[in-house]
Each structure stands twice: as C-alpha cells, then as structure tokens.
MDAnalysis code that builds the backbone (N, CA, C; Angstrom):
import MDAnalysis as mda
import numpy as np

u = mda.Universe.empty(390, n_residues=130, atom_resindex=np.repeat(np.arange(130), 3), trajectory=True)
u.add_TopologyAttr("name", ["N", "CA", "C"] * 130)
u.add_TopologyAttr("resid", np.arange(1, 131))
u.add_TopologyAttr("resname", ["MET", "THR", "THR", "THR", "ASP", "PHE", "GLU", "GLY", "PHE", "GLY", "GLU", "ALA", "GLU", "LEU", "SER", "TYR", "LEU", "ARG", "SER", "GLN", "ARG", "LEU", "GLY", "ARG", "LEU", "ALA", "THR", "VAL", "ASP", "PRO", "THR", "GLY", "GLN", "PRO", "GLN", "ALA", "ASN", "PRO", "VAL", "GLY", "PHE", "PHE", "PRO", "GLN", "GLU", "ASP", "GLY", "THR", "ILE", "LEU", "VAL", "GLY", "GLY", "ALA", "SER", "MET", "GLY", "THR", "THR", "LYS", "LYS", "TRP", "ARG", "ASN", "LEU", "ARG", "ALA", "ASN", "PRO", "LYS", "VAL", "SER", "LEU", "VAL", "VAL", "ASP", "ASP", "LEU", "VAL", "GLY", "THR", "ARG", "PRO", "TRP", "ARG", "VAL", "ARG", "GLY", "ILE", "GLU", "ILE", "ARG", "GLY", "HIS", "ALA", "THR", "LEU", "GLU", "VAL", "GLY", "THR", "HIS", "ALA", "LEU", "GLY", "PRO", "HIS", "PHE", "SER", "PRO", "GLU", "VAL", "ILE", "ARG", "ILE", "HIS", "PRO", "THR", "HIS", "VAL", "VAL", "ALA", "TRP", "GLY", "LEU", "ASP", "PRO", "THR", "ASP", "THR"])
u.atoms.positions = np.array([
    [0.847, -1.175, 0.000],
    [0.000, 0.000, 0.000],
    [0.890, 1.235, 0.000],
    [0.519, 2.208, -0.798],
    [1.252, 3.469, -0.811],
    [0.315, 4.595, -0.413],
    [0.821, 5.489, 0.405],
    [0.072, 6.665, 0.825],
    [0.928, 7.877, 0.522],
    [0.361, 8.828, -0.200],
    [1.146, 10.008, -0.536],
    [0.276, 11.250, -0.492],
    [0.905, 12.361, -0.105],
    [0.257, 13.644, -0.324],
    [0.315, 13.872, -1.820],
    [-0.708, 14.435, -2.362],
    [-0.850, 14.475, -3.813],
    [0.112, 15.457, -4.465],
    [0.899, 14.941, -5.388],
    [1.768, 15.765, -6.241],
    [1.560, 15.373, -7.692],
    [0.493, 14.636, -7.958],
    [0.204, 14.126, -9.285],
    [0.114, 12.612, -9.233],
    [-0.718, 12.045, -10.075],
    [-0.858, 10.593, -10.103],
    [0.382, 9.969, -10.719],
    [0.806, 8.841, -10.127],
    [1.882, 8.062, -10.715],
    [1.359, 7.318, -11.930],
    [2.263, 6.753, -12.681],
    [1.894, 6.037, -13.903],
    [0.944, 4.880, -13.621],
    [1.234, 4.085, -12.576],
    [0.379, 2.939, -12.238],
    [-0.997, 3.411, -11.780],
    [-1.049, 4.480, -10.995],
    [-2.330, 5.007, -10.511],
    [-3.184, 5.511, -11.661],
    [-2.588, 6.275, -12.546],
    [-3.331, 6.827, -13.681],
    [-3.801, 5.725, -14.626],
    [-2.950, 4.749, -14.868],
    [-3.321, 3.628, -15.727],
    [-4.507, 2.872, -15.128],
    [-4.456, 2.639, -13.835],
    [-5.555, 1.946, -13.170],
    [-6.850, 2.761, -13.253],
    [-6.780, 4.041, -12.931],
    [-7.986, 4.880, -12.985],
    [-8.591, 4.880, -14.384],
    [-7.765, 4.931, -15.398],
    [-8.273, 4.944, -16.774],
    [-8.881, 3.606, -17.180],
    [-8.531, 2.529, -16.477],
    [-9.061, 1.208, -16.811],
    [-10.394, 0.918, -16.123],
    [-10.788, 1.760, -15.200],
    [-12.011, 1.537, -14.428],
    [-13.093, 2.539, -14.830],
    [-14.336, 2.173, -14.602],
    [-15.459, 3.040, -14.980],
    [-16.299, 3.506, -13.801],
    [-16.238, 2.769, -12.675],
    [-17.140, 3.039, -11.565],
    [-16.367, 3.184, -10.263],
    [-16.731, 4.196, -9.502],
    [-16.143, 4.408, -8.185],
    [-17.241, 4.768, -7.206],
    [-16.857, 4.976, -5.949],
    [-17.806, 5.410, -4.937],
    [-17.352, 6.748, -4.387],
    [-18.248, 7.718, -4.502],
    [-17.958, 9.079, -4.062],
    [-18.592, 9.294, -2.696],
    [-17.774, 9.680, -1.724],
    [-18.271, 9.959, -0.380],
    [-18.280, 11.461, -0.149],
    [-19.422, 11.939, 0.337],
    [-19.592, 13.338, 0.719],
    [-20.117, 13.352, 2.148],
    [-20.254, 14.548, 2.707],
    [-20.753, 14.705, 4.072],
    [-22.030, 15.532, 4.022],
    [-23.113, 14.991, 4.619],
    [-24.379, 15.729, 4.576],
    [-24.401, 16.810, 5.656],
    [-25.416, 17.671, 5.653],
    [-25.453, 18.791, 6.603],
    [-25.455, 18.392, 8.077],
    [-25.844, 17.153, 8.399],
    [-25.819, 16.705, 9.792],
    [-24.497, 16.050, 10.162],
    [-23.549, 16.005, 9.211],
    [-22.242, 15.413, 9.467],
    [-22.154, 13.936, 9.145],
    [-23.213, 13.374, 8.583],
    [-23.227, 11.959, 8.237],
    [-22.599, 11.737, 6.868],
    [-21.822, 10.674, 6.721],
    [-21.254, 10.371, 5.408],
    [-22.322, 9.813, 4.476],
    [-22.143, 10.076, 3.194],
    [-23.002, 9.512, 2.164],
    [-22.095, 9.051, 1.038],
    [-22.259, 7.813, 0.592],
    [-21.451, 7.281, -0.508],
    [-22.376, 6.842, -1.629],
    [-21.990, 7.187, -2.864],
    [-22.772, 6.842, -4.043],
    [-21.863, 6.315, -5.141],
    [-22.341, 5.329, -5.904],
    [-21.585, 4.913, -7.087],
    [-21.648, 6.015, -8.136],
    [-20.511, 6.280, -8.767],
    [-20.442, 7.331, -9.783],
    [-19.487, 6.927, -10.907],
    [-19.732, 7.464, -12.079],
    [-18.757, 7.407, -13.149],
    [-17.779, 8.545, -12.947],
    [-16.530, 8.331, -13.284],
    [-15.507, 9.359, -13.066],
    [-14.572, 9.395, -14.265],
    [-13.902, 10.541, -14.426],
    [-13.084, 10.771, -15.604],
    [-11.808, 11.520, -15.217],
    [-10.653, 10.824, -15.169],
    [-9.383, 11.509, -14.867],
    [-9.077, 12.554, -15.940],
    [-8.584, 13.700, -15.507],
    [-8.262, 14.795, -16.420],
    [-6.753, 15.005, -16.491],
    [-6.303, 15.606, -17.563],
    [-4.866, 15.849, -17.777],
    [-4.247, 16.721, -16.688],
    [-5.053, 17.593, -16.062],
    [-4.514, 18.492, -15.034],
    [-4.438, 17.856, -13.652],
    [-4.752, 16.542, -13.541],
    [-4.675, 15.852, -12.257],
    [-5.968, 15.864, -11.464],
    [-6.997, 16.519, -11.975],
    [-8.293, 16.496, -11.309],
    [-9.106, 15.320, -11.841],
    [-10.236, 15.071, -11.199],
    [-11.159, 14.012, -11.607],
    [-12.530, 14.652, -11.788],
    [-13.165, 14.417, -12.934],
    [-14.530, 14.901, -13.142],
    [-15.517, 13.784, -12.845],
    [-16.630, 14.158, -12.213],
    [-17.734, 13.255, -11.940],
    [-18.970, 13.899, -12.539],
    [-19.647, 13.158, -13.392],
    [-20.833, 13.696, -14.045],
    [-21.997, 12.745, -13.948],
    [-23.160, 13.228, -14.350],
    [-24.363, 12.407, -14.347],
    [-25.432, 13.028, -15.202],
    [-26.552, 12.340, -15.315],
    [-27.652, 12.812, -16.163],
    [-28.317, 14.054, -15.593],
    [-28.352, 14.187, -14.273],
    [-28.954, 15.370, -13.641],
    [-28.199, 15.709, -12.361],
    [-26.894, 15.861, -12.488],
    [-26.002, 16.031, -11.341],
    [-26.432, 17.171, -10.421],
    [-26.903, 18.268, -10.972],
    [-27.251, 19.428, -10.158],
    [-28.433, 19.223, -9.235],
    [-29.169, 18.142, -9.396],
    [-30.332, 17.869, -8.541],
    [-30.050, 16.808, -7.480],
    [-28.814, 16.325, -7.410],
    [-28.507, 15.208, -6.522],
    [-28.146, 15.654, -5.106],
    [-28.270, 14.714, -4.174],
    [-27.889, 14.996, -2.796],
    [-26.390, 15.250, -2.684],
    [-25.592, 14.511, -3.463],
    [-24.141, 14.741, -3.391],
    [-23.794, 16.170, -3.804],
    [-24.485, 16.722, -4.788],
    [-24.278, 18.112, -5.214],
    [-24.628, 19.060, -4.064],
    [-25.781, 18.823, -3.441],
    [-26.196, 19.670, -2.310],
    [-25.222, 19.537, -1.142],
    [-24.776, 18.300, -0.870],
    [-23.797, 18.108, 0.213],
    [-22.525, 18.903, -0.046],
    [-22.045, 18.870, -1.274],
    [-20.785, 19.550, -1.604],
    [-20.917, 21.066, -1.592],
    [-22.111, 21.572, -1.777],
    [-22.317, 23.024, -1.639],
    [-22.003, 23.479, -0.222],
    [-22.371, 22.644, 0.750],
    [-22.163, 23.001, 2.155],
    [-20.795, 22.592, 2.672],
    [-20.241, 21.494, 2.141],
    [-18.961, 20.974, 2.621],
    [-18.230, 20.357, 1.429],
    [-17.151, 20.975, 0.970],
    [-16.474, 20.495, -0.241],
    [-15.567, 19.285, -0.044],
    [-15.466, 18.738, 1.179],
    [-14.608, 17.578, 1.403],
    [-15.193, 16.359, 0.700],
    [-14.302, 15.587, 0.079],
    [-14.756, 14.470, -0.738],
    [-13.718, 13.353, -0.714],
    [-14.202, 12.145, -0.933],
    [-13.327, 10.992, -1.097],
    [-13.908, 10.136, -2.212],
    [-13.050, 9.701, -3.130],
    [-13.453, 8.808, -4.210],
    [-12.652, 7.522, -4.067],
    [-13.357, 6.392, -3.963],
    [-12.706, 5.087, -3.896],
    [-13.018, 4.330, -5.175],
    [-11.966, 3.839, -5.810],
    [-12.085, 3.003, -7.005],
    [-11.328, 1.726, -6.673],
    [-12.016, 0.580, -6.756],
    [-11.340, -0.675, -6.437],
    [-11.986, -1.818, -7.191],
    [-11.275, -2.940, -7.231],
    [-11.830, -4.138, -7.842],
    [-11.150, -5.358, -7.260],
    [-11.756, -6.501, -7.510],
    [-11.243, -7.777, -7.046],
    [-10.562, -8.456, -8.226],
    [-9.249, -8.617, -8.128],
    [-8.473, -9.217, -9.210],
    [-8.643, -10.731, -9.212],
    [-8.653, -11.341, -8.038],
    [-8.798, -12.785, -7.947],
    [-9.097, -13.219, -6.524],
    [-9.594, -14.445, -6.387],
    [-9.926, -14.955, -5.060],
    [-8.974, -16.035, -4.569],
    [-8.162, -16.613, -5.458],
    [-7.205, -17.654, -5.064],
    [-5.869, -17.407, -5.729],
    [-5.007, -16.635, -5.145],
    [-5.152, -16.037, -3.830],
    [-6.035, -14.779, -3.893],
    [-6.533, -14.395, -2.736],
    [-7.351, -13.190, -2.630],
    [-6.497, -11.994, -2.992],
    [-6.931, -11.217, -3.972],
    [-6.142, -10.054, -4.402],
    [-7.078, -8.931, -4.796],
    [-6.970, -7.832, -4.067],
    [-7.742, -6.633, -4.374],
    [-6.774, -5.529, -4.761],
    [-7.277, -4.573, -5.482],
    [-6.464, -3.394, -5.819],
    [-7.403, -2.194, -5.828],
    [-6.819, -1.040, -5.623],
    [-7.658, 0.144, -5.626],
    [-6.895, 1.399, -5.280],
    [-7.667, 2.462, -5.234],
    [-7.112, 3.774, -4.927],
    [-8.187, 4.608, -4.245],
    [-7.794, 5.321, -3.214],
    [-8.674, 6.291, -2.578],
    [-8.085, 7.665, -2.826],
    [-8.919, 8.552, -3.295],
    [-8.504, 9.923, -3.591],
    [-9.282, 10.845, -2.666],
    [-8.570, 11.512, -1.775],
    [-9.207, 12.477, -0.869],
    [-8.868, 13.877, -1.350],
    [-9.778, 14.795, -1.105],
    [-9.524, 16.170, -1.490],
    [-10.747, 17.040, -1.297],
    [-10.827, 18.058, -2.121],
    [-12.005, 18.929, -2.084],
    [-12.579, 19.020, -3.490],
    [-13.840, 19.357, -3.535],
    [-14.543, 19.412, -4.815],
    [-14.980, 20.831, -5.129],
    [-14.989, 21.132, -6.414],
    [-15.629, 22.350, -6.887],
    [-16.805, 21.922, -7.760],
    [-17.844, 22.722, -7.726],
    [-19.046, 22.466, -8.508],
    [-19.012, 23.376, -9.723],
    [-19.083, 22.772, -10.904],
    [-18.966, 23.540, -12.141],
    [-20.209, 23.335, -12.997],
    [-20.615, 24.395, -13.635],
    [-21.768, 24.339, -14.536],
    [-21.352, 24.953, -15.853],
    [-21.580, 24.224, -16.931],
    [-21.224, 24.749, -18.238],
    [-20.824, 23.647, -19.186],
    [-20.179, 24.046, -20.251],
    [-19.748, 23.115, -21.283],
    [-18.587, 22.268, -20.778],
    [-18.639, 20.988, -21.063],
    [-17.556, 20.069, -20.726],
    [-17.508, 18.993, -21.806],
    [-16.500, 18.147, -21.742],
    [-16.287, 17.146, -22.795],
    [-16.762, 15.745, -22.404],
    [-17.626, 15.631, -21.405],
    [-18.046, 14.302, -20.966],
    [-19.059, 13.651, -21.897],
    [-19.740, 14.434, -22.699],
    [-20.673, 13.842, -23.645],
    [-22.090, 14.358, -23.489],
    [-22.931, 14.069, -24.473],
    [-24.278, 14.637, -24.506],
    [-25.237, 14.046, -23.474],
    [-24.904, 12.915, -22.875],
    [-25.814, 12.297, -21.909],
    [-25.595, 12.822, -20.492],
    [-24.675, 13.762, -20.345],
    [-24.380, 14.338, -19.038],
    [-24.983, 15.727, -18.937],
    [-25.464, 16.056, -17.738],
    [-25.987, 17.404, -17.510],
    [-24.824, 18.391, -17.492],
    [-25.129, 19.690, -17.572],
    [-24.045, 20.685, -17.568],
    [-23.303, 20.788, -16.226],
    [-23.872, 20.212, -15.163],
    [-23.233, 20.263, -13.849],
    [-22.261, 19.095, -13.700],
    [-21.045, 19.401, -13.279],
    [-20.046, 18.377, -12.984],
    [-19.356, 18.702, -11.667],
    [-18.900, 17.655, -11.017],
    [-18.096, 17.791, -9.805],
    [-16.643, 17.597, -10.219],
    [-15.794, 18.540, -9.832],
    [-14.361, 18.409, -10.100],
    [-13.650, 18.145, -8.775],
    [-13.011, 16.988, -8.684],
    [-12.269, 16.626, -7.481],
    [-10.828, 17.104, -7.633],
    [-10.371, 17.847, -6.630],
    [-8.998, 18.337, -6.562],
    [-8.292, 17.498, -5.492],
    [-7.514, 16.488, -5.892],
    [-6.882, 15.585, -4.917],
    [-5.872, 16.300, -4.030],
    [-5.861, 15.892, -2.745],
    [-4.838, 16.362, -1.815],
    [-4.087, 15.197, -1.178],
    [-4.675, 13.998, -1.224],
    [-4.080, 12.837, -0.573],
    [-4.534, 11.587, -1.326],
    [-3.605, 10.674, -1.576],
    [-3.912, 9.457, -2.337],
    [-3.401, 8.231, -1.580],
    [-4.250, 7.209, -1.495],
    [-3.860, 5.922, -0.924],
    [-4.145, 4.879, -2.013],
    [-3.121, 4.103, -2.368],
    [-3.279, 3.078, -3.409],
    [-2.806, 1.736, -2.877],
    [-3.435, 0.663, -3.348],
    [-3.045, -0.667, -2.932],
    [-3.231, -1.663, -4.081],
    [-2.300, -2.616, -4.159],
    [-2.414, -3.713, -5.113],
    [-2.248, -3.355, -6.563],
    [-1.777, -2.163, -6.884],
    [-1.642, -1.778, -8.290],
    [-0.443, -2.416, -8.951],
    [0.555, -2.766, -8.154],
    [1.726, -3.472, -8.664],
    [1.425, -4.962, -8.597],
    [1.492, -5.690, -9.713],
    [1.162, -7.123, -9.693],
    [1.986, -7.940, -8.713],
    [3.123, -7.428, -8.271],
    [3.953, -8.157, -7.310],
    [3.537, -7.883, -5.868],
    [2.589, -6.912, -5.648],
    [2.099, -6.642, -4.292],
    [1.294, -7.847, -3.802],
    [1.383, -8.097, -2.518],
    [0.582, -9.189, -1.949],
    [-0.340, -8.655, -0.894],
])
C-alpha cells in the first residue's frame, strides 16, 4: 500500500484509474453523516477528476458539496480470489461544482463535480504486491 500527499498521479495510478469506470464518491451531509454513491468518473490531464451524471445538479451529493467540499473517491476491484487479491485507490480532497460546457458527452448534464486531490492511498496496483 502506498500513501502520498498528492503531487500528481503516478503512472500505475493513472493507468488503473483509466481502466475503471465506476467508483464510490463519499460526501458529508449537513448533519455530518457520510453519504457514498456509485459514480462514473473521468481523470483529467490536469490531475483532477470529473464526476458527471444525467442530472447532477439535482442530486444529494451536489447539495452536500455546496455546504462541505470535502470528498473521497474510492475506485477498487477484485483481481482474484485464489489467492485473494484486491487493488484500488482512494482519492481524498475537495470538490468544486462547475456548470457549463464540458467534454463528458451529450448524456451528461451541464453540472459536474471536479475533485482536486490532496491525498492518495493506493493498494495492489503493482502485480507483485501481496
């Protein structure tokens, strides 16, 4: 497992993120309770991550982030069960809420969440990790 303050994704981290389609985005609601939702995510060249949806601006995660921009995105998968091998990455940081034109495609609403990583924890990305 590697834990780093964010200075940019490493090659293995970026390759893994680009190979996956689904992650879980955790936000904090107004009462301080965590909320996690499955989301599609899109790594960007500038080191940020975009999260979009069909009606992102109407979601609870959007409302949560208006009040508290702290966010965590976990992307993981099960490589095998014999031996048991998992891999993944947790990206912690803050989010900005953006409305306007973006390159995610016509099925996405104009609202997107941009994650600005500050801390990254990765595990199992190296095939020699146990």
